[in-house]
Residue, then its C-alpha position, 0 to 999 in steps of 0.5 A: m816809681l823812683t824813690q830817693i833816700i840820702c840823695l840816691f834815686f832807685k827803684i825796686l823791680g820784680p823779676n819781669e822788670l829786671a829781665e826788661h832791663h837786663p835780658l840775659l839775666n837769669t831771673a828764675d830764682l830772683h824775687g826782685g832787685v834794685f835799679v839805680p839809674a845813675d849806677a855805673v856812670a863813670d868817667q872812662s878816661a879817669i878809670c883808664k888813668v887810675l888802672s894804668n897807674l895801678a898797673e905801673a905801680g905793680g910792675a906793668k910796662y907800657v910801650t907806645d909808638c910801637k906797631f904790633e906785628n904778630l903774637l908768638t905762642e908756645n904751648g897755646r899761650v902767648a909767649a911774646v909779641d913781635t913789634s916794630l921795635g922788636i920782640i917783647n917777651c911776656q909772662f902775661f899778655v893783655n889784649c886791649a885792642g877793643m873792637v879789633s881784638q879778633k884780628l890779633q891772631 
């Protein structure tokens, strides 16, 4: 049964119901939880834009129209990225390749 308070629909779940919604959740020490069907619904494009703006405001630089060639490592960490535009040295490297991220080796 879904309940509504202040336009928020939710359902109180017991440990077994929580496990049905989230099979990887350890429910051994839980007495229950709250399920909100509309929770975590967001516009992915808007989230990416906001995160991009915040990163740029914090000093991040985005390079477009540039083909990845290889990762250059030092002491087991990424030190630079070899690209079609040359080598980009980096203090931090964020792999945003999604499903093909494992191919970046």
